[in-house]
C-alpha positions as CSV (number, residue, x, y, z in Angstrom):
1,X,-23.4,-1.6,-12.4
2,X,-24.7,2.0,-12.6
3,X,-23.5,4.0,-15.6
4,X,-21.9,7.3,-14.7
5,X,-21.7,10.2,-17.2
6,X,-18.3,9.7,-18.8
7,X,-16.0,12.6,-18.2
8,X,-13.6,11.1,-20.7
9,X,-15.8,11.5,-23.8
10,X,-14.5,15.0,-24.3
11,X,-10.8,14.0,-24.4
12,X,-9.2,15.6,-27.4
13,X,-9.0,13.0,-30.2
14,X,-5.7,11.2,-30.6
15,X,-3.6,12.8,-33.4
16,X,-0.7,10.4,-33.8
17,X,1.7,13.0,-32.4
18,X,5.4,12.3,-33.0
19,X,7.9,12.7,-30.1
20,X,7.8,16.3,-28.8
21,X,10.0,18.7,-30.7
22,X,10.6,22.4,-29.6
23,X,9.4,23.7,-32.9
24,X,6.0,22.1,-32.3
25,X,5.4,23.4,-28.8
26,X,3.5,26.6,-29.8
27,X,1.2,24.7,-32.1
28,X,0.6,22.0,-29.5
29,X,-0.1,24.6,-26.8
30,X,-2.9,25.9,-29.0
31,X,-4.3,22.3,-29.2
32,X,-4.2,22.1,-25.4
33,X,-6.1,25.3,-25.0
34,X,-9.0,24.0,-27.1
35,X,-8.9,20.4,-25.7
36,X,-10.6,21.2,-22.3
37,X,-14.3,20.5,-22.1
38,X,-16.9,22.6,-20.4
39,X,-17.7,21.4,-16.9
40,X,-21.3,20.1,-16.5
41,X,-23.6,22.7,-14.9
42,X,-24.3,22.5,-11.2
43,X,-27.8,23.2,-10.0
44,X,-27.0,26.4,-8.2
45,X,-25.0,26.1,-5.0
46,X,-27.5,24.0,-3.0
47,X,-27.0,20.4,-2.2
48,X,-29.5,17.9,-3.4
49,X,-30.3,14.3,-4.3
50,X,-28.3,12.8,-7.2
51,X,-28.2,9.2,-8.2
52,X,-28.1,6.7,-11.1
53,X,-31.4,5.2,-12.4
54,X,-30.9,1.9,-10.6
55,X,-30.8,3.6,-7.2
56,X,-34.6,4.2,-7.3
57,X,-36.6,1.2,-6.2
58,X,-40.2,0.4,-6.9
59,X,-40.9,3.8,-8.3
60,X,-39.7,5.6,-5.1
61,X,-38.6,9.2,-5.5
62,X,-35.8,8.5,-2.9
63,X,-32.6,6.9,-4.1
64,X,-31.4,4.1,-1.8
65,X,-27.9,5.1,-2.7
66,X,-26.7,8.4,-4.1
67,X,-24.9,11.7,-3.4
68,X,-25.7,15.3,-2.4
69,X,-23.5,16.3,-5.4
70,X,-24.0,15.4,-9.1
71,X,-23.4,11.8,-9.8
72,X,-20.7,12.1,-12.4
73,X,-16.9,12.2,-13.0
74,X,-16.3,15.8,-12.5
75,X,-13.1,15.3,-10.4
76,X,-11.4,14.0,-13.5
77,X,-12.3,16.8,-15.9
78,X,-9.3,18.5,-17.4
79,X,-9.7,21.9,-15.7
80,X,-10.2,20.3,-12.3
81,X,-7.3,17.8,-12.8
82,X,-5.0,20.7,-13.7
83,X,-5.8,22.3,-10.3
84,X,-5.2,19.3,-8.1
85,X,-2.1,17.1,-8.3
86,X,-4.0,14.0,-7.1
87,X,-6.2,14.0,-10.2
88,X,-3.7,14.3,-13.1
89,X,-2.4,10.8,-13.1
90,X,-5.9,9.4,-12.3
91,X,-7.4,11.2,-15.3
92,X,-4.7,9.8,-17.6
93,X,-4.9,6.2,-16.2
94,X,-8.7,6.3,-16.4
95,X,-8.3,7.2,-20.1
96,X,-5.8,4.3,-20.6
97,X,-8.4,2.0,-19.0
98,X,-11.3,3.2,-21.1
99,X,-9.8,4.7,-24.3
100,X,-6.6,2.6,-24.8
101,X,-2.9,3.4,-25.1
102,X,-2.9,5.5,-28.3
103,X,-5.4,8.0,-27.0
104,X,-3.5,8.2,-23.7
105,X,-0.1,8.7,-25.4
106,X,-1.5,11.6,-27.3
107,X,-3.1,13.1,-24.2
108,X,0.0,12.7,-22.1
109,X,2.0,14.6,-24.7
110,X,-0.5,17.4,-24.6
111,X,-0.1,17.6,-20.8
112,X,3.7,17.6,-21.1
113,X,3.6,20.9,-23.1
114,X,2.6,22.8,-20.0
115,X,3.8,20.3,-17.3
116,X,7.1,18.9,-18.6
117,X,8.3,18.0,-15.1
118,X,5.2,16.2,-13.9
119,X,6.3,12.8,-12.9
120,X,2.8,11.4,-12.9
121,X,2.3,12.3,-16.5
122,X,5.5,10.5,-17.4
123,X,4.3,7.5,-15.4
124,X,1.0,7.4,-17.3
125,X,2.9,7.8,-20.6
126,X,5.1,4.8,-19.6
127,X,2.1,2.7,-18.7
128,X,0.5,3.6,-22.1
129,X,3.7,2.7,-24.0
130,X,4.0,-0.6,-22.1
131,X,0.4,-1.5,-22.7
132,X,1.0,-0.8,-26.4
133,X,4.1,-3.0,-26.2
134,X,6.4,-0.1,-27.3
135,X,9.0,-1.2,-24.7
136,X,11.9,1.1,-25.8
137,X,9.6,4.1,-25.6
138,X,8.4,2.9,-22.2
139,X,11.9,2.5,-20.9
140,X,12.8,6.0,-22.1
141,X,9.8,7.6,-20.4
142,X,10.3,5.5,-17.2
143,X,13.8,6.8,-17.0
144,X,12.5,10.4,-17.1
145,X,10.0,9.6,-14.3
146,X,12.7,8.1,-12.2
147,X,14.9,11.2,-12.8
148,X,11.9,13.3,-11.5
149,X,11.9,11.4,-8.3
150,X,9.5,8.5,-8.7
151,X,10.7,5.4,-6.8
152,X,11.2,2.3,-9.0
153,X,8.6,0.5,-6.8
154,X,5.9,2.5,-8.6
155,X,6.6,0.5,-11.8
156,X,6.9,-2.8,-9.9
157,X,3.5,-2.2,-8.2
158,X,1.8,-1.4,-11.5
159,X,-1.0,-1.6,-12.4
160,X,0.7,-4.9,-13.4
161,X,-1.7,-5.6,-16.3
162,X,-0.3,-2.5,-18.0
163,X,3.3,-2.3,-16.8
164,X,4.1,-6.1,-16.8
165,X,5.5,-6.0,-20.3
166,X,8.0,-3.3,-19.3
167,X,8.9,-5.0,-16.0
168,X,9.6,-8.3,-17.8
169,X,11.8,-6.7,-20.4
170,X,15.5,-7.2,-20.4
171,X,16.5,-3.6,-19.8
172,X,14.2,-3.3,-16.8
173,X,15.5,-6.6,-15.4
174,X,19.1,-5.4,-15.8
175,X,18.3,-2.3,-13.9
176,X,16.6,-4.4,-11.2
177,X,19.7,-6.6,-11.0
178,X,21.8,-3.6,-10.2
179,X,19.3,-2.2,-7.7
180,X,17.4,-5.2,-6.4
181,X,14.0,-4.6,-4.8
182,X,12.5,-7.3,-2.5
183,X,9.7,-5.3,-0.9
184,X,7.4,-3.3,-3.1
185,X,5.4,-1.6,-0.3
186,X,5.5,-1.5,3.4
187,X,6.1,-2.7,6.0
188,X,3.1,-1.0,7.6
189,X,2.5,-1.6,11.3
190,X,-1.0,-1.9,12.7
191,X,-3.2,-3.4,15.4
192,X,-0.6,-3.2,18.1
193,X,-1.9,-4.5,21.4
194,X,-0.1,-5.4,24.6
195,X,0.8,-8.9,23.4
196,X,0.6,-8.8,19.6
197,X,1.1,-6.7,16.4
198,X,0.2,-7.0,12.7
199,X,2.6,-6.2,9.8
200,X,1.4,-5.4,6.2
201,X,3.5,-5.7,3.1
202,X,3.3,-5.9,-0.7
203,X,5.8,-8.1,-2.5
204,X,6.9,-8.7,-6.1
205,X,5.4,-12.2,-6.6
206,X,3.4,-14.8,-4.8
207,X,5.5,-16.0,-1.8
208,X,5.6,-16.5,1.9
209,X,6.3,-13.4,4.1
210,X,7.8,-13.8,7.6
211,X,8.2,-11.4,10.5
212,X,10.7,-12.1,13.3
213,X,10.5,-10.0,16.4
214,X,13.5,-9.5,18.7
215,X,14.2,-7.6,21.9
216,X,15.3,-4.1,21.2
217,X,18.9,-5.0,21.0
218,X,18.1,-7.3,18.1
219,X,19.9,-10.3,19.7
220,X,17.1,-12.5,21.1
221,X,14.3,-13.6,18.9
222,X,11.0,-13.5,20.9
223,X,8.4,-14.5,18.3
224,X,7.9,-15.1,14.6
225,X,5.0,-15.7,12.2
226,X,4.3,-16.0,8.4
227,X,1.6,-15.3,5.9
228,X,1.1,-15.8,2.2
229,X,1.0,-13.1,-0.4
230,X,-1.0,-14.1,-3.5
231,X,-2.0,-12.5,-6.8
232,X,-5.6,-12.5,-5.5
233,X,-4.5,-10.3,-2.6
234,X,-2.7,-8.0,-5.0
235,X,0.6,-9.5,-3.6
236,X,-0.1,-8.2,-0.1
237,X,0.1,-10.2,3.2
238,X,-0.6,-9.4,6.8
239,X,1.5,-11.2,9.3
240,X,0.1,-11.5,12.8
241,X,2.7,-11.9,15.6
242,X,1.6,-12.9,19.0
243,X,3.3,-13.8,22.3
244,X,4.7,-10.4,23.1
245,X,4.9,-8.5,26.4
246,X,3.2,-5.3,27.3
247,X,4.9,-1.9,27.1
248,X,8.0,-3.4,25.5
249,X,10.2,-2.0,22.7
250,X,11.0,-4.6,20.0
251,X,13.0,-4.8,16.8
252,X,11.5,-6.7,13.8
253,X,12.9,-8.0,10.5
254,X,11.1,-9.3,7.4
255,X,11.7,-12.4,5.4
256,X,10.5,-12.6,1.8
257,X,10.5,-16.1,0.5
258,X,13.8,-17.5,1.7
259,X,15.6,-14.2,1.9
260,X,15.9,-12.2,5.1
261,X,15.8,-8.4,4.4
262,X,18.6,-6.4,5.9
263,X,16.5,-3.5,7.2
264,X,15.3,-3.6,10.8
265,X,12.5,-1.5,12.3
266,X,11.3,-0.9,15.9
267,X,7.9,-0.7,17.6
268,X,6.5,-0.7,21.1
269,X,3.6,-2.8,22.4
270,X,0.8,-1.1,24.3
271,X,0.5,-1.0,28.0
272,X,-1.7,-3.7,29.6
273,X,-5.5,-3.2,29.3
274,X,-7.0,-1.1,32.0
275,X,-3.7,0.4,33.2
276,X,-3.1,4.2,33.4
277,X,-1.3,5.4,30.3
278,X,0.4,8.3,28.6
279,X,-0.6,8.0,24.9
280,X,-0.3,10.3,21.9
281,X,-2.0,9.8,18.5
282,X,-1.6,11.9,15.4
283,X,-4.8,12.0,13.3
284,X,-6.3,13.6,10.2
285,X,-8.0,13.1,6.9
286,X,-7.9,14.9,3.6
287,X,-4.7,13.2,2.3
288,X,-5.0,13.4,-1.4
289,X,-1.7,12.5,-3.2
290,X,0.3,15.7,-3.5
291,X,4.1,15.4,-3.9
292,X,4.8,18.9,-2.5
293,X,3.0,18.1,0.8
294,X,4.0,14.4,1.3
295,X,6.6,15.7,3.7
296,X,3.9,15.9,6.3
297,X,4.5,12.2,7.0
298,X,8.0,13.1,8.1
299,X,6.7,16.0,10.2
300,X,4.3,13.6,12.0
301,X,7.2,11.2,12.5
302,X,9.2,14.0,14.2
303,X,6.5,14.2,16.8
304,X,7.0,10.5,17.8
305,X,3.3,9.7,18.1
306,X,2.3,6.3,19.5
307,X,-0.2,5.8,16.7
308,X,-1.5,7.3,13.5
309,X,-5.3,7.6,12.9
310,X,-6.4,8.1,9.3
311,X,-10.0,9.2,9.3
312,X,-11.0,9.0,5.6
313,X,-10.3,10.7,2.3
314,X,-7.0,8.9,2.7
315,X,-6.3,8.5,-1.0
316,X,-9.2,10.0,-3.0
317,X,-10.4,7.3,-5.5
318,X,-13.8,8.8,-6.5
319,X,-14.7,5.9,-8.8
320,X,-17.9,4.1,-7.5
321,X,-17.5,1.0,-9.6
322,X,-15.9,-2.4,-9.4
323,X,-12.2,-1.9,-8.3
324,X,-9.8,-1.9,-11.2
325,X,-6.3,-0.6,-12.1
326,X,-7.1,3.1,-11.5
327,X,-8.3,2.2,-7.9
328,X,-5.1,0.3,-7.2
329,X,-2.9,2.9,-8.8
330,X,-4.4,5.5,-6.4
331,X,-3.2,3.5,-3.4
332,X,0.2,2.7,-5.0
333,X,1.1,6.3,-5.2
334,X,0.9,6.8,-1.4
335,X,2.3,3.4,-0.5
336,X,5.4,4.1,-2.6
337,X,6.2,7.4,-0.9
338,X,9.4,7.0,1.2
339,X,8.0,9.5,3.8
340,X,4.9,7.4,4.3
341,X,6.9,4.2,4.5
342,X,9.3,5.6,7.1
343,X,6.4,6.7,9.3
344,X,4.2,3.6,9.1
345,X,7.0,1.1,9.5
346,X,7.3,2.1,13.1
347,X,4.0,3.8,14.0
348,X,0.8,1.7,14.1
349,X,-1.8,2.9,11.6
350,X,-5.6,2.7,12.1
351,X,-7.7,3.7,9.1
352,X,-11.4,4.3,8.3
353,X,-12.8,5.5,5.1
354,X,-14.9,8.4,3.9
355,X,-16.8,9.3,0.8
356,X,-13.9,9.9,-1.6
357,X,-12.3,6.5,-0.8
358,X,-15.5,4.4,-1.0
359,X,-17.5,6.0,-3.8
360,X,-18.0,9.7,-4.6
361,X,-18.3,13.0,-2.8
362,X,-21.0,13.2,-0.2
363,X,-22.2,9.6,-0.9
364,X,-24.6,7.5,1.0
365,X,-24.1,3.8,0.1
366,X,-27.5,2.6,1.3
367,X,-28.8,0.0,3.9
368,X,-27.9,-3.2,2.0
369,X,-25.0,-5.5,2.6
370,X,-24.4,-6.3,-1.1
371,X,-26.0,-3.5,-3.1
372,X,-25.0,-1.7,-5.2
373,X,-22.9,-4.6,-6.5
374,X,-19.6,-2.6,-6.3
375,X,-20.1,-2.0,-2.6
376,X,-18.5,-5.2,-1.2
377,X,-15.6,-5.1,-3.8
378,X,-14.8,-1.5,-2.7
379,X,-14.6,-2.7,0.9
380,X,-12.4,-5.6,-0.1
381,X,-10.1,-3.1,-1.8
382,X,-9.9,-1.0,1.4
383,X,-9.2,-4.1,3.5
384,X,-6.4,-5.1,1.1
385,X,-4.5,-1.9,1.7
386,X,-4.8,-1.4,5.5
387,X,-4.1,-3.4,8.6
388,X,-7.0,-2.8,11.0
389,X,-8.0,-4.9,14.1
390,X,-11.3,-5.7,12.5
391,X,-13.7,-4.8,9.7
392,X,-17.2,-4.5,11.1
393,X,-19.2,-7.6,12.3
394,X,-19.4,-10.9,10.4
395,X,-23.0,-10.3,9.4
396,X,-22.4,-6.6,8.7
397,X,-19.0,-6.0,7.4
398,X,-17.6,-2.4,7.2
399,X,-14.6,-0.5,8.3
400,X,-15.7,0.1,11.9
401,X,-13.8,-1.4,14.8
402,X,-12.8,-0.8,18.4
403,X,-9.4,-0.7,20.0
404,X,-8.1,0.1,23.5
405,X,-4.8,1.5,24.9
406,X,-4.5,1.1,28.6
407,X,-7.6,2.7,30.1
408,X,-8.7,4.5,26.9
409,X,-11.3,3.0,24.6
410,X,-11.6,4.0,21.0
411,X,-14.7,3.4,18.8
412,X,-13.9,4.0,15.1
413,X,-17.0,4.4,13.0
414,X,-17.9,3.7,9.4
415,X,-20.1,6.6,8.3
416,X,-20.7,5.5,4.7
417,X,-21.3,1.7,4.2
418,X,-24.8,1.6,5.8
419,X,-25.6,5.3,5.5
420,X,-29.2,5.9,4.2
421,X,-30.6,8.7,2.2
422,X,-30.5,11.9,4.4
423,X,-33.6,13.2,2.5
424,X,-35.7,10.3,3.7
425,X,-37.4,9.8,7.1
426,X,-35.3,8.7,10.0
427,X,-32.0,8.4,8.1
428,X,-29.2,6.5,9.7
429,X,-25.4,7.0,9.2
430,X,-24.4,3.9,11.1
431,X,-27.1,1.3,10.4
432,X,-28.7,-0.7,13.3
433,X,-25.9,-3.2,13.9
434,X,-23.1,-0.7,14.1
435,X,-25.2,1.7,16.2
436,X,-26.0,-1.1,18.6
437,X,-22.3,-2.1,18.8
438,X,-21.4,1.6,19.6
439,X,-24.1,2.1,22.3
440,X,-23.4,-1.2,24.0
441,X,-19.7,-0.6,23.9
442,X,-20.1,2.8,25.5
443,X,-22.4,1.5,28.2
444,X,-20.0,-1.4,29.0
445,X,-16.8,0.6,29.0
446,X,-15.0,1.4,32.2
447,X,-12.3,3.3,30.5
448,X,-11.2,6.7,31.8
449,X,-11.8,8.2,28.3
450,X,-14.1,6.9,25.6
451,X,-13.2,8.3,22.2
452,X,-15.7,8.1,19.4
453,X,-14.0,8.6,16.0
454,X,-16.1,9.7,13.1
455,X,-15.2,10.4,9.5
456,X,-17.5,13.4,9.5
457,X,-18.0,16.2,12.0
458,X,-20.3,15.8,15.0
459,X,-20.8,19.5,15.8
460,X,-23.8,21.3,14.3
461,X,-23.1,23.9,11.7
462,X,-19.7,22.6,10.5
463,X,-20.8,22.4,6.9
464,X,-23.7,24.9,6.4
465,X,-26.5,23.8,4.1
466,X,-25.3,20.2,3.8
467,X,-26.7,17.0,5.2
468,X,-23.4,15.1,4.8
469,X,-22.2,15.7,8.4
470,X,-24.0,14.5,11.5
471,X,-26.4,17.5,10.9
472,X,-28.1,15.3,8.2
473,X,-28.6,12.6,10.9
474,X,-29.5,14.7,13.8
475,X,-32.0,12.2,15.2
476,X,-29.4,9.5,15.4
477,X,-26.8,11.9,16.8
478,X,-29.3,12.9,19.5
479,X,-30.0,9.3,20.3
480,X,-26.3,8.6,20.8
481,X,-25.9,11.7,23.0
482,X,-28.9,10.9,25.1
483,X,-27.6,7.3,25.5
484,X,-24.4,8.8,27.0
485,X,-26.4,11.0,29.3
486,X,-29.0,8.3,30.3
487,X,-26.3,5.8,31.2
488,X,-24.2,8.5,32.9
489,X,-21.2,7.7,30.8
490,X,-18.3,9.9,31.7
491,X,-15.2,10.9,29.8
492,X,-16.6,10.9,26.2
493,X,-14.6,12.7,23.6
494,X,-15.5,13.2,19.9
495,X,-12.9,13.1,17.0
496,X,-13.7,13.7,13.4
497,X,-12.4,14.8,9.9
498,X,-13.8,15.6,6.5
499,X,-13.6,19.4,6.5
500,X,-10.3,20.7,5.0
501,X,-9.1,22.5,8.1
502,X,-8.3,21.8,11.8
503,X,-10.6,23.1,14.4
504,X,-12.3,22.4,17.8
505,X,-16.0,22.7,18.7
506,X,-17.9,22.6,21.9
507,X,-21.4,21.0,22.0
508,X,-23.3,22.2,25.0
509,X,-25.7,19.6,26.5
510,X,-28.3,21.0,29.0
511,X,-28.2,18.8,32.1
512,X,-24.9,17.1,31.3
513,X,-21.3,17.9,30.5
514,X,-20.4,19.5,27.2
515,X,-19.1,17.3,24.4
516,X,-16.0,18.4,22.5
517,X,-15.5,17.6,18.8
518,X,-11.9,18.0,17.7
519,X,-11.4,17.8,13.9
520,X,-8.6,17.7,11.4
521,X,-8.7,16.9,7.7
522,X,-6.1,18.7,5.6
523,X,-3.1,16.4,5.8
524,X,-1.9,17.0,2.3
525,X,-4.8,18.5,0.4
526,X,-4.3,21.7,-1.7
527,X,-8.0,22.6,-1.3
528,X,-9.1,24.1,2.1
529,X,-12.5,24.9,3.7
530,X,-13.2,28.2,5.3
531,X,-13.1,28.7,9.1
532,X,-16.4,29.3,10.7
533,X,-17.4,31.5,13.6
534,X,-18.8,28.7,15.8
535,X,-15.5,27.0,16.3
536,X,-13.5,27.5,19.5
537,X,-10.5,27.9,17.2
538,X,-9.6,27.0,13.6
539,X,-6.6,26.8,11.3
540,X,-6.5,26.4,7.5
541,X,-3.4,28.4,6.4
542,X,-1.3,25.3,5.7
543,X,-1.6,21.6,5.8
544,X,-1.9,20.3,9.4
545,X,-2.8,17.4,11.6
546,X,-4.2,16.9,15.0
547,X,-2.5,15.4,18.0
548,X,-4.5,13.7,20.7
549,X,-2.6,13.6,24.0
550,X,-3.8,11.6,27.0
551,X,-2.4,11.3,30.5
552,X,-4.5,9.0,32.7
553,X,-1.7,8.6,35.3
554,X,-2.7,11.9,36.9
555,X,-5.1,12.2,39.8
556,X,-7.3,14.2,37.4
557,X,-6.5,12.7,34.0
558,X,-6.1,15.1,31.1
559,X,-6.8,15.2,27.4
560,X,-5.1,17.7,25.1
561,X,-5.8,18.4,21.5
562,X,-3.1,20.2,19.5
563,X,-3.0,21.5,15.9
564,X,0.4,21.1,14.3
565,X,1.1,22.3,10.8
566,X,3.2,20.8,8.1
567,X,6.2,22.8,9.2
568,X,6.0,21.4,12.8
569,X,4.6,24.5,14.3
570,X,2.1,24.2,17.2
571,X,-0.9,26.4,16.3
572,X,-3.7,26.0,18.8
573,X,-4.5,23.6,21.7
574,X,-7.3,22.6,24.0
575,X,-6.8,20.9,27.3
576,X,-9.6,19.2,29.3
577,X,-9.5,17.4,32.6
578,X,-11.5,14.3,33.3
579,X,-13.4,16.1,36.0
580,X,-14.9,18.4,33.3
581,X,-16.4,15.4,31.5
582,X,-18.5,14.0,34.4
583,X,-22.3,13.8,34.4
584,X,-23.9,16.4,36.6
585,X,-25.4,15.3,39.9
586,X,-29.2,15.5,39.8
């Protein structure tokens, strides 16, 4: 496994601090001020090739995997972590993993001097006490985290190797007896077709999970299915229910072990394939964990979309190594949020990844199926936490897949797993198998609209100076566009994410119809990217998401892209008719 420069080596040394006392705050504040390390220098402002030593094969100067940014742990440095809520807990849990509980306890207490109400610091402190088998202290700090709003499911989820001692303790079990929890995470709805649906959950212990589906009134059971949650699957299960009817509203209920849970949820199956449809999907990326902005999931729910598309940077792991407790913790934070659970219990989710979820900022993971050796385990972690229709092809796994709703075909792309070095000759973002799947699928599609969903922008100039977008793979992009034109494929739309803003771009194609790239990637992130002059319109004032609205029941079917901010305000929109997306007559 490649060795990354360790951002944790400059943690302040543990000092055996006693419990915080007011009289010691000033002295401790002085310690905090000197504890931050200097950030490693960046080579100017230009992007370049960065990679570990094992990424260079046979003396080549081109790394088969790497990044346009320095290959290190800069996201977890103290000063950076202090700026971004998503990083604080990660930094502390990473320290617990690598430096142990005593160092982490001391570091947590330093953070609490200036962040006394940060629930993630209290969570990390609880994990450190539990790992040190100081269970009374762990119970006390957990109580404070709960008072600050963390749901108890956070402690049940874990990481279990650290919090197991606390969870098994008598005080915790007594609390659990008073407030029983049967479902740790979920349910998350996904892969809803005209005749089936999948349901993802995480439970407390290995058991059988069942889903029963009823007509909307809840009186007549239509179908049921079960799946097994195991410790190897991190206590998750995906239940696949079939035998449903098109365009029908249903109620469903879960069974965990022998107990049927009281909560019921509703969903609606898709219209039959090939039929005209009205369909609305919310989409976006840039969803780093941020308690202040997690309300966006409720804002999306208020729009009643038919689906939610998450296009990468969904949780921000940024640890390109074998998945471990910090990776899982990063998912648990989002999966425990009540806002996210409310939305995804009734709205089907479709997710692809991008650089921050699979490795590191601006990464290319290389052409190989199994190298570097953490590549497949990172994909397995992703699969464990989502509920997609498919994950690539059997011989070439990834997070790419297709799905259809009525007479609309969607092609979701994996832009990282087989991406090659953009500084080499003829780089590819998709790899040959995925590219062939996309081109063949577009040529065979008879859908009114064909929507190609990418984790990074299609339009030229969306990230000046970088090769991380399709600008770094212009030859492959051009081949896709020419394929659309050569086969006279009508109704193609482009959707993308990555840049921390919401905008729309027009890509003019001489001799054919223009292609439109609609983008959104600031669901919850604090950080934003500047708006650029080339866009048709742009918004970055607040967190936002995009809404894709299709109506193929009209004589001239329409597509509408709308930007909606976290407060539910409609900001900009773009409407296109199918007649505007027709090949020109030669």
